[in-house]
N, C-alpha and C positions, 0 to 999 in steps of 0.2 A: 682552368679552374679559377684561381684568383678570387676577386670580389664576388662574382656570381656564385661560386662554390660556397663561400662563407654565408651569403644571403640565404641560399637554399638550406644550409645546415640549420639555420635558425627557425625553419618552418617544417616542412613535411617530407624532407628527403628520406628520413628513415623508413617511411612507408613506401617509398619508390624503389629502394634498392635493399640488398641484404644488410642486416645489422652488422655483420662481421666486416663486410667491405666498407661500410660507413665508418667503422672504427679504424680500420686499416688506413683509410684515406686521411683520417685525422692524424694518425701516427706516422704517416708515410714519409717518403724520402725528403730529407733536408736539401738534397741536391736539386730536386725539382723546385722546391720552395724558393731557394736562393736564385735559381735561374729565372723564375717568374718575377721575383722582385727586381732582378736586373733589367727585365724588359721595361718595367715602370720607370726605373732610374734613367735608362737610355732614352726613353720618350721625353723625360723631363730635362735632362742635361745634355743629350746628344751622345751618340755611340762612342765618339772619340774621347769623351770625358768620364766614361765609366769603365772600370777595370775588372772584367768579369773572369774570375778563376773558378767558377762553380761547376762547370760541366766538363766531364772527361771525353771531349769530342776531338778526335785527331784533326789537327789543322794542317797536316802535310798532304800533298797530292800523292795519289798512288804512283808506283814506279812507272817509268815510260812504257815498259813492256805491257802493262795492263791496257794502256790506251791503244797500243798497236793491236793487241788481241781484240779489243772492242771494235776497232775498225774492221778487222778481218771477219769477226763474227757478224757484223752488220751486212757483209757481202755474202755470207754463207747461205746456202739453200738446202741444208740437210733436211731429210725427211723427218717430220714430226719433231723438229727441234724445240718447239714450244709445247709439246704435249705431255701427257702423264708419263710416268716412268716408275720403276720399282721404288717403293717407299724409302729405301736406303740411298737412292740417288743413282746417277749414271755410274756404270761400272768403270768407265775410263777415268772419271774423276776420283773415284774411290781408290783405284789403282795408283793414281798419281800421289794421293795422300799417303797411302800405305808405303809406297816406295820411299817417299821423303822421310817418314818416321823410321822406317827400317834402316835407312842409311845413317840417320843421326843417332839412333839408339842402339845400333848393332843388334837388331832383332829381326824377326822374320814375319812381318805382318803382310796380309794380302787384302784384297777388296772386301772379303767376307768379314773382316774385323773392323770395318769402317761403316758408319752411318752418317750421311750428310744431313745437316740440320739448318734450321732457321736461326743462325747465330749461336753464340754460346748460351744465351738464355734459353733458346729452344732446346739445345742439347741437355742442359741441366734439368729442365722440366721433363723431357723425355726419359732421362735416366731415373729420376726420382719417381715418376709415374710407374715405371717398370719394376722397381725393386721394393717400394715401400708398402707395408701393410699398415692399417690404421694404428696410430699411437706408437709406431716405432720411431726411434730417435736418430737424429742426424746431428753430429757435433760440428760446430762451426767455430773457426779460430778468429778471435777478435784481434785487431780491428777487422771488420768484414764489410763486403759489399752489401748495402742494406736490403737489396731485393732477395737475398738468400732466404731470409726468414719467411717471406711470402711464398717463395717457390716450395719450401718444405711444407708449409700449410696447404698449398694448392693440392697436395697429394696425401693429406691427412696424417702427415708426420709431425713430430714434435722437435723443435729446434732447441739445442743446448749449446751454450757458449763457453768456450775455453778462454781463459785469461792469457795475458801476454807478459813477457819480460820487458825490461827497459829498452832493448833493441828491437822490440816488436815481434820477436820470434815466439812461438807458442810456449807457454809455461807447461812443461811436460808433467809436472806433478799434478797440476790441476786437470790436465788432460786425462791422466789415469783415473782420477777420482770421478770423472764423468762417464766412464765406460760401464755399461750395465748389460744385462741379458737382452735389453730392448734396443741396444745400439745396432743400427743397420748400415750407417754410412758416415764417413768423414768428408767434409769439403775442404780441400786445400786450395789456396789462391796465392801463387808465387810465380813471378813478382806480384806483390800484393797491391790491391786497391783497397784502402787509401794511402798506404805508407810508401809504396815503391820499393819495399824491402824484399829481397830474395831470401827465402829460407836456406840455410846452409845444408849441404849434402848430409852432414852428420845429423842434423835435426830431422830431416826427412827419413833417413834410415832408422833413427831411433823411434819415430812415430810408427813405422812399419813393424819394428820389433815389438813394440808395446801391443799393437793390434794383434799380431800373431799370438802373443802370450794370452791375451784375453779371449781370443777365439777358442783357444784350447781350453782355457779355464771354464768358459760358459758353453762350450760346444755349439758355437754359432758361427756364421759367416758374415764378415763385415766388408763393405766396399770402401775403397778410397777413391773419391772423385776429385780429380785435379782440374780445376778451372784455370786455364792458363792462356788467356788472350794476350798477355804481355810477355810470354816466353821469349820472343825474339826482340823485345825492346830491352835488351840487357846492355849495360855499359861496363861493368866490371866482372860480375860473377856469371860466367857462361858455362858453368859446370853443373848445372842443375840436372839431376837424374830424371829419367822418364818413368812415371809411376807404372806404366804398362810393362816395364822390364824388371822391376824390383818387387812387384807385389802381384800375386795371382789374380786378385780381384781389383786390380787397378784399372781405372777408367779415365781417359782424357776427355774433357768437354771443353771445346775451345772455338775460336772464331778467327776470321781474317780481318776483323774490324780495325785492329790497331797496327799490325805489322804491314798490312797492305793498304791501310787507311780506307777501309770499305765499310765503315760502321752502318751506313744507311742501306747497304745491300743485303744485310741480314743473312750472312752465309758463314757456316761453321761446320763442325763435325764432332762425332763421338768416335773414339778409338778404344778398343778393349785389348786386354792381354790375350794373344792367340793361344796361350797355354791354359787359359781358364777352363776348368773341367766342366763348367756349366755354359760354355760358349754358345752352343747351339740354341738352347732355350733363351739365353740372355739376348742374343741377336734377334731372335723371333719376337721377343717382348719389346725390344727397342723399335723394331719396325712397326709392330702393332700400335705402340704408343705414339709413334710419329704420325701415324695415320689418324688414330682416333682422337688425339688431342686437337686435330684440325689443321695441323701443319701439312699433312699428306706427304709432301716431299720438299726438300730445299729448292729454292728458285732455280729454274733451269739455266737461265742466262748466266747467273752468278756462278753456278757450278762450272760451266764451260770456261768462264773467264779465269777463275782461280786455278783451274786445271793447267792452264798454259802459263800462269804467272806464279806458280806455287813456290818456286825457288828464289823469288825476288823479295825485296823488302823496301819499304819507304826509307828515306834518308834519315836514319835515327841519329846521326851526328848532330842534326839540327836540335833534336830534343836534348841531347847531352849538353850542348852549348847553353840552351835555355836553363837547364837544371843548374849548371855551374854558375851562371849569372845570378840566378835567384838565391841560391843557397849561400853563396859568398856574400852577397849584399845583405841578406836578412841576418846572417850570423854577425856581420859587422855592426848591425843595429842593436844586437842583443838577443835575438831569437835563438831558442834552443831547438836544434833540428838534428835528427838522426839522418845521415846522408843516405839517400836511396840509391840502389844499384840498378834499378830498372823502372819501366813504366814512364809515366809523365806526371807524377804527383810528389808533392812535399807534404809532410805531416808535422808541422811545428807544434811545440808545446805552447799552450795559451798561458799568458801571465795571470789571467783571472778566469772565471767561469767562461767556458768556450762560447756559449751562446751570447753572453754579454760582450765578449771581445769581438765576435763576428759583427755585432751591431755597431761597435766602435769603428771597426774597419769600414763598415757600410757608410758611416758619416764621412769617410774619406773617398766614398764612391768605389770602394773595393769590395768585391763579392767573393767570399770563400764559404766553406761549408763546415759547420760545427762538428767536432769529433763525436758528439753524442749520437749522431745519426749512424755512426759506424761502430757503435759499441765501445767507444773510447773517449769518454768525457775528458775535458781539459786539454784537448788537442783540436786542431782544425786542419782541413784539407785544402791545399792549393793545387789546382790543375794548371800546369804551365804549358799545356798544348794551345798556346795563344800566340799572336804576333809579338815580335820583340818589342814593338812600340808600346804594347799594353804592359809588358813587364817594366820597361824603362820608365814609363810615365807613372807607374804605380808606386815606385820605390819611396818617394818622398812621403806618401800617405802611410805606407807600412812603418816608416821611421817615426812619424808623428804619433802613431797609435801606440807603439811599444814604449816610447819615451815617457808616456804617462805613468808607467809602472816601474821604471828603472830608478 
């Protein structure tokens, strides 16, 4: 995009593409915008002189077992190893996922409860495509991953946004006010992007209780979709319940992008509650949507690799160390930050308008993302999945920026 995109917008781009998509492109992700500005700064000042915290791209290598499995797979001569398969994915891979989830959640999932997907984004779109009727509502908790609103719109739904408390947990009073007869789903994201906050067990159980009450009140069925690619990047709170064990219409949509550092391989899965009374038709719909959205099935090689690596994890102690270095340093400079318990993000409060302050940091060649893009003005996101040298060399710039407002 960049300058070429801006140039076209001034001319006849609206005749070339959908008006809605043209508007979405104007409004779209601050994350991508800051990343692209970073490319320009790096070309101007050199990569080592620009401190880019804009993109949530895991910077750890996958665990060693992944590379061992990759070597073994390279030597394999399985029949039809690269061919079509059931839309839900290889049964052996789904069995491995089901076994892991069953062991961790003390439940009884099997391969029929799992659909392998093209990452968590693919999983979310498959789920929404399968359950939404036009103009049904999906409640999203702020701060939120910006693409959610586009995913909901992709499938003719209407996104509604629930406010947050000071600790970034959902404001449950506001949540209750948003529930209507048109509510079809809730999207949870914990540990959360952009805050790194893990919702407490009490909050999650309270959300479930509220939904059950409103289902009975309106005689409707509501899904809770738990988007959880950061579940295993937890540093303190490791007691997060599995939505598939505490709610009948609980659905997990997740990926291996963060815990195995495989973001570019686009591999994830959907898991449903095996006790769901509509299980058979739901799974059929998920498979149909996986196919007709054009995914067809999750990548074959990636499925084979995660099947053998599923109980491993990247060295998250590295992320914990980066978090502690950044949060201790920034707090000492005067930044107000709620300490995250997972993921690899900080979400400090901005001393002034968040877009303005991000531009001030940019003068120090520091790239962060305004909280406005996440539904939380007056904050900004730092992705600390970067080299330690980037953190260390940026600290003086962070200090200079905040000192203007102390």
